[in-house]
ROKENU-224134 format. One record per residue (C-alpha): residue number from 1; y, x, z. Coordinates in steps of 0.2 Angstrom, whole numbers. Layout:
N
{NUM; {Y; X; Z}}
...
//
This chain:
324
{1; {247; 76; 159}}
{2; {239; 93; 164}}
{3; {233; 102; 149}}
{4; {242; 91; 137}}
{5; {258; 93; 126}}
{6; {274; 85; 132}}
{7; {289; 79; 123}}
{8; {305; 84; 131}}
{9; {317; 70; 133}}
{10; {333; 79; 127}}
{11; {344; 63; 130}}
{12; {341; 45; 135}}
{13; {358; 36; 135}}
{14; {353; 23; 147}}
{15; {351; 37; 160}}
{16; {370; 41; 158}}
{17; {386; 33; 162}}
{18; {394; 25; 147}}
{19; {409; 37; 148}}
{20; {398; 53; 146}}
{21; {386; 47; 132}}
{22; {396; 52; 117}}
{23; {399; 70; 124}}
{24; {381; 72; 129}}
{25; {374; 65; 113}}
{26; {385; 77; 103}}
{27; {380; 92; 113}}
{28; {361; 88; 111}}
{29; {363; 85; 92}}
{30; {375; 99; 88}}
{31; {368; 113; 99}}
{32; {350; 109; 102}}
{33; {345; 102; 85}}
{34; {358; 110; 75}}
{35; {371; 117; 74}}
{36; {376; 101; 66}}
{37; {392; 91; 65}}
{38; {391; 74; 72}}
{39; {403; 60; 66}}
{40; {403; 44; 76}}
{41; {416; 31; 80}}
{42; {422; 36; 98}}
{43; {424; 18; 103}}
{44; {406; 13; 97}}
{45; {394; 9; 112}}
{46; {381; 23; 111}}
{47; {363; 19; 113}}
{48; {348; 30; 109}}
{49; {335; 43; 114}}
{50; {331; 60; 107}}
{51; {314; 69; 111}}
{52; {307; 85; 105}}
{53; {291; 95; 106}}
{54; {281; 108; 97}}
{55; {264; 106; 88}}
{56; {259; 124; 86}}
{57; {272; 131; 74}}
{58; {279; 114; 69}}
{59; {294; 106; 78}}
{60; {292; 88; 81}}
{61; {307; 77; 86}}
{62; {309; 58; 89}}
{63; {325; 50; 87}}
{64; {330; 32; 91}}
{65; {347; 25; 90}}
{66; {356; 8; 87}}
{67; {373; 16; 85}}
{68; {379; 19; 67}}
{69; {384; 38; 65}}
{70; {380; 53; 54}}
{71; {376; 71; 56}}
{72; {381; 84; 44}}
{73; {376; 102; 40}}
{74; {391; 111; 33}}
{75; {393; 127; 25}}
{76; {403; 134; 40}}
{77; {389; 129; 52}}
{78; {376; 137; 40}}
{79; {386; 154; 40}}
{80; {387; 153; 59}}
{81; {368; 150; 62}}
{82; {355; 149; 48}}
{83; {337; 147; 54}}
{84; {324; 148; 40}}
{85; {318; 130; 41}}
{86; {313; 116; 30}}
{87; {314; 99; 38}}
{88; {305; 83; 34}}
{89; {312; 66; 40}}
{90; {300; 51; 41}}
{91; {307; 33; 44}}
{92; {297; 24; 57}}
{93; {310; 9; 57}}
{94; {327; 6; 49}}
{95; {334; 13; 33}}
{96; {343; 30; 35}}
{97; {352; 39; 21}}
{98; {349; 57; 16}}
{99; {360; 67; 5}}
{100; {358; 85; -2}}
{101; {362; 94; -18}}
{102; {371; 79; -25}}
{103; {356; 67; -22}}
{104; {358; 52; -11}}
{105; {343; 42; -5}}
{106; {340; 27; 7}}
{107; {323; 29; 15}}
{108; {312; 14; 18}}
{109; {300; 12; 32}}
{110; {285; 24; 29}}
{111; {294; 35; 17}}
{112; {298; 53; 21}}
{113; {310; 66; 12}}
{114; {311; 85; 13}}
{115; {327; 95; 14}}
{116; {332; 113; 17}}
{117; {341; 117; 33}}
{118; {349; 132; 25}}
{119; {360; 121; 13}}
{120; {373; 107; 17}}
{121; {366; 90; 19}}
{122; {370; 73; 27}}
{123; {359; 61; 37}}
{124; {367; 44; 41}}
{125; {363; 28; 49}}
{126; {372; 11; 47}}
{127; {361; 2; 59}}
{128; {346; 4; 71}}
{129; {333; 18; 66}}
{130; {318; 26; 73}}
{131; {314; 43; 65}}
{132; {302; 57; 66}}
{133; {309; 74; 61}}
{134; {298; 89; 58}}
{135; {304; 107; 57}}
{136; {293; 119; 47}}
{137; {296; 138; 46}}
{138; {300; 141; 27}}
{139; {287; 155; 26}}
{140; {273; 144; 32}}
{141; {276; 129; 21}}
{142; {267; 134; 5}}
{143; {276; 125; -9}}
{144; {279; 130; -27}}
{145; {295; 140; -31}}
{146; {310; 129; -32}}
{147; {301; 114; -26}}
{148; {312; 109; -11}}
{149; {328; 113; -22}}
{150; {321; 100; -35}}
{151; {315; 87; -22}}
{152; {328; 88; -8}}
{153; {332; 71; -2}}
{154; {320; 62; -14}}
{155; {309; 49; -6}}
{156; {290; 52; -5}}
{157; {280; 37; -1}}
{158; {262; 34; 4}}
{159; {256; 25; -12}}
{160; {244; 38; -17}}
{161; {238; 56; -17}}
{162; {242; 68; -4}}
{163; {257; 58; 2}}
{164; {245; 43; 6}}
{165; {236; 55; 19}}
{166; {252; 64; 25}}
{167; {263; 49; 29}}
{168; {250; 41; 42}}
{169; {246; 58; 49}}
{170; {265; 62; 52}}
{171; {267; 45; 60}}
{172; {252; 48; 72}}
{173; {258; 65; 76}}
{174; {275; 59; 81}}
{175; {269; 44; 91}}
{176; {254; 53; 99}}
{177; {261; 70; 102}}
{178; {258; 69; 121}}
{179; {239; 66; 119}}
{180; {235; 83; 110}}
{181; {229; 98; 120}}
{182; {237; 115; 115}}
{183; {221; 121; 106}}
{184; {220; 105; 96}}
{185; {239; 105; 92}}
{186; {238; 123; 85}}
{187; {224; 118; 73}}
{188; {233; 101; 69}}
{189; {249; 110; 65}}
{190; {240; 119; 51}}
{191; {233; 103; 44}}
{192; {250; 95; 44}}
{193; {259; 110; 36}}
{194; {245; 110; 22}}
{195; {246; 92; 19}}
{196; {265; 91; 18}}
{197; {265; 106; 6}}
{198; {252; 97; -5}}
{199; {262; 81; -5}}
{200; {278; 90; -10}}
{201; {269; 99; -24}}
{202; {261; 83; -30}}
{203; {279; 75; -30}}
{204; {286; 90; -39}}
{205; {272; 88; -53}}
{206; {278; 69; -55}}
{207; {296; 74; -56}}
{208; {293; 88; -69}}
{209; {282; 76; -79}}
{210; {297; 66; -84}}
{211; {303; 68; -102}}
{212; {316; 82; -104}}
{213; {330; 70; -108}}
{214; {326; 60; -93}}
{215; {326; 75; -82}}
{216; {343; 81; -90}}
{217; {351; 64; -87}}
{218; {345; 64; -69}}
{219; {352; 82; -66}}
{220; {368; 78; -75}}
{221; {371; 63; -63}}
{222; {368; 74; -48}}
{223; {380; 87; -55}}
{224; {393; 73; -57}}
{225; {391; 68; -39}}
{226; {392; 86; -33}}
{227; {408; 89; -42}}
{228; {416; 72; -37}}
{229; {412; 77; -18}}
{230; {421; 94; -20}}
{231; {436; 91; -31}}
{232; {447; 97; -17}}
{233; {438; 114; -16}}
{234; {449; 126; -26}}
{235; {433; 137; -28}}
{236; {424; 124; -38}}
{237; {420; 131; -55}}
{238; {405; 131; -67}}
{239; {397; 146; -58}}
{240; {397; 137; -41}}
{241; {391; 121; -48}}
{242; {376; 130; -57}}
{243; {372; 140; -42}}
{244; {371; 124; -31}}
{245; {359; 116; -43}}
{246; {348; 132; -46}}
{247; {352; 133; -64}}
{248; {360; 145; -76}}
{249; {379; 142; -81}}
{250; {372; 142; -99}}
{251; {360; 128; -95}}
{252; {374; 118; -86}}
{253; {385; 120; -101}}
{254; {371; 113; -112}}
{255; {370; 97; -100}}
{256; {389; 94; -103}}
{257; {387; 95; -122}}
{258; {381; 76; -121}}
{259; {398; 72; -113}}
{260; {408; 80; -127}}
{261; {417; 91; -115}}
{262; {415; 107; -105}}
{263; {411; 109; -86}}
{264; {429; 116; -82}}
{265; {437; 102; -93}}
{266; {427; 89; -83}}
{267; {432; 96; -66}}
{268; {450; 96; -72}}
{269; {450; 78; -79}}
{270; {442; 72; -63}}
{271; {455; 81; -52}}
{272; {469; 74; -62}}
{273; {462; 56; -61}}
{274; {462; 58; -42}}
{275; {480; 64; -42}}
{276; {485; 50; -53}}
{277; {477; 37; -42}}
{278; {485; 45; -27}}
{279; {502; 44; -35}}
{280; {500; 26; -41}}
{281; {494; 21; -23}}
{282; {510; 27; -15}}
{283; {500; 40; -5}}
{284; {511; 50; 7}}
{285; {515; 68; 4}}
{286; {525; 78; -9}}
{287; {519; 79; -27}}
{288; {513; 97; -24}}
{289; {503; 91; -9}}
{290; {494; 78; -19}}
{291; {489; 92; -32}}
{292; {484; 103; -18}}
{293; {473; 90; -10}}
{294; {463; 89; -26}}
{295; {461; 107; -30}}
{296; {477; 111; -40}}
{297; {487; 121; -27}}
{298; {499; 129; -40}}
{299; {513; 116; -42}}
{300; {519; 122; -59}}
{301; {501; 123; -66}}
{302; {498; 105; -59}}
{303; {514; 98; -67}}
{304; {510; 106; -84}}
{305; {492; 99; -84}}
{306; {498; 82; -78}}
{307; {511; 81; -92}}
{308; {498; 86; -105}}
{309; {486; 72; -99}}
{310; {498; 58; -95}}
{311; {514; 61; -105}}
{312; {526; 64; -91}}
{313; {528; 75; -75}}
{314; {519; 69; -59}}
{315; {535; 65; -50}}
{316; {541; 54; -64}}
{317; {524; 46; -66}}
{318; {525; 42; -47}}
{319; {542; 34; -49}}
{320; {537; 23; -64}}
{321; {520; 18; -58}}
{322; {519; 17; -39}}
{323; {511; 0; -34}}
{324; {524; -9; -23}}
//
């Protein structure tokens, strides 16, 4: 359509031989929309379509697939290439799962969530989905300081306020992208950016209006999840946990006062519990390999901690407790 915007079809699997679909999909997702890490069953039949276009300064993508898989933004990929973007994913159909900063949410149809492309995240689909994905330059999306860090991966619905305007607008922009002329698209991108910013700010006000104890409990659950997912990282410590949640180490220690323990002790306890579970299950590998797997690479230190916690060295514990 002359004078109209066009969505470029990056990939349509029905146009490709089945043998080439996985490689082509991975290339589009990881190189064009990423860099991202695609995780998918190599034997799963792959069906789907990815389109992308621009609405002024806003990137607009449409993703449709019926094949379960997930995409991951890892720390290594962020170090390799780190465009300054916020992204918003809107569910048109299906129930995708989004995780960032220890939060996990399953989005329903008509809900959207914001996330920071500069921090690790996971977007996963267990069944058929249709999504609209919007990319906003960070400097153009006017949101309160810390808003995205506090709201990443939290669902924003269309029940009321600015979100009630933002959701149908985002949906229409995604579905009607090709009908806009360039001049209209440039003006509309400003409206979309402002409205998403307003919806995010409004959602932040709601979150911050919770009683202090409720916010602390929610944050503590996020911290627990974050630690659990990174027990194998030998660099996991109170400072890295606090930094990932944009709080001070002192405030993090305050959160753990309700647990009657310290952050370091909690991490140590959870690592030892994972090691104990592996030893009982008969997991392969030496005792020292089990310790290293869960962030305790010094064999002597691991043995000493394990004896203190369970009354005997890990090798003896394995002999006495392995499930046969």
